[in-house]
Every structure is written in structure tokens, then in C-alpha cells.
C-alpha positions, 0 to 999 in steps of 0.5 A, a space after each residue: 379791839 384791833 380786830 374790831 377797829 379793822 372791821 370798822 375801817 373795812 366798812 367805812 373806808 370808801 365813805 367820805 366824812 366831814 363833820 363840819 358839813 350841814 345836813 343834806 350836804 353829803 355826810 357819810 359814816 359807818 361804825 360797828 359796835 360789838 364784834 362782827 367776827 363772832 356775831 351770830 346776828 347783826 342789826 343795822 341802824 338806818 337813821 332818818 333826816 337831820 343825821 350828820 357825822 358831827 352828831 352821830 354819837 350825841 345821844 340815843 336819838 342819833 345812830 351811834 348812841 342808838 347802837 350803844 343803847 341797843 347793845 345795852 338793852 340786849 345785854 339785859 335781855 340776853 346776857 352773853 348774846 353775840 349781837 353786833 350793831 352797825 350804825 349806818 349813815 351811808 347816804 345823804 340824809 336830808 334836812 327835816 325842813 327841806 323839799 328833799 325830806 318830802 321826796 325819796 330822792 335821797 333814799 333812792 341814792 342810798 339803796 345800792 350803798 346799803 345793799 353793798 354794806 350788808 353784802 360785806 357783812 358776815 353771813 348771819 341773820 340781819 335786821 334793819 332797824 329803820 327810823 323815819 326817812 330811813 325806813 323809806 330807804 330800807 324798803 326801797 333797797 330790798 336787801 335780800 334776806 333782811 328783816 325790816 323794822 320800820 318805826 316813825 315811818 312816813 311811808 314805805 311806797 307801794 311795793 310789799 316788803 317781805 319780812 316787815 315789822 312796824 311801830 309808832 309811838 303814841 306821841 310821834 308827829 309822823 302820824 299826821 304826815 299824809 301817806 300818799 305819793 304824788 309824783 316825786 312827793 310823798 312816800 305812799 303806804 303807811 306800814 301801820 295801816 291794816 293790810 300793809 302786811 307788817 307785824 305791829 309792835 308796841 312802841 309806847 307813849 314816846 315821840 318821834 325820836 324816842 324809840 331808842 330811849 333806855 327803859 322803854 318798851 320800844 327799845 326792848 322790842 327793838 332789842 328782841 327783834 335784833 336778837 331774833 326773839 320775835 315770839 317775845 315782842 310785845 305787839 301793839 295794843 288796840 288804841 281807842 
């Protein structure tokens, strides 16, 4: 436990945390779940808009709760695994209802911070699990060697992501967001579109905040991807 706490401090020591601040005002928080010292794989959860330090652990819809749900699913899929999960709020998450949420300005400011966090992790395979606005950050950060898993994504820009998986729940409202980029507005290409280069995984019937819901095919697929068991991932079925 002491070693885990020390690792957590190491990753978070340069990040200012103020749980009383509202979305978009500069919350920063990084937490580690599992033991990095013995990990043979690491997943980094990068959340989207309206994420704050105050709600970090609130439920599976928030990064801390999502990390706990992911590890619990990994326990079911592969007992005795050595997966560690980093829940990463290392950028200024915008409020959903704001102009900042329809530009990549906040994401661009987080690129270097995400790369720096991953560089300080043990040298084992890293999977970035990137939700909603966070997927734009992951794509733009271009973390060397990392697998990027984008879900509920508004778009990943127009530069190909080398190792990319993507999923979207059937009831996710993000499907109605135009996948265009006009100047500073918008996020460009849809990773779910034909020709994106992404491998598409089944995300089930859930909505925009349901990807880490316990008992779902989306959570199981995310756990399999984090564990590197890509051959067992349920691919997206054809939709009418």
C-alpha cells in the first residue's frame, strides 16, 4: 500500500487540485488503481467534458469509478492479471454546455501533460481509454507506442491514429454531432466512419456515459483491450 501511495504522489505531485472549482476552471487530478510496480500492462482513462476533482470517484461515469469498474471486470476476465489503471484528469476539462466544448483548445493544452504522464510510467504496453472530448486529446497527443481506444467520440481530427479502436453505444447522443472542422470549431473525422482505419468494437445499447457500466459488453471489451486480449473483443455488429 505504501508503494502504491508513493506512485500516486509521484504522478500527481505537480498537479494542482481544488475540488471546489467548477468544470473548465482548471481541476487537475491523477490517481493510480492497482500496483504499477508489478504491472505488465497499464490502462490510462482520459475523461471528457464536465469532469472535476470533486466528482472524480462519484460513479462508473467518472474516471475514478471507471477505473475501479475496469479492474473489477479485469478480475472476472483474467483472475491474477497484473493490470494497473491510471485515471487521468491532467487537463482543464471544459463544461459540456460551453463554447470550449466545441473547440479543441482545451485538448491541445493537455497534449504535453498526457505524454509526460505516460513517459513516467513503467515501460510496459499502454492502452489509452478515451471518452468523448478526451478522445480528441488522446488522438492529438500522439503518445508513442500507445493503443488508443476512443468511445463516444466527437471526432479525432484528420491525422490518422496508428493503433486505433473505436466504439459507440446505440443510444449515445454523440452520433448527432457533425463530424466536421471549421476553423477552431469541431473535431473532424468520425472514428466510427468507414475508412477511418479504426477497428470497431461492440458497445451495446448504452448512452453517452454508460461505457464503464458493470455488466455491459462495452466494459468487457474495454477490459479485454486493456489486457491486450484483442482477439477476444466482440466486434461491432452490423446495424440496420
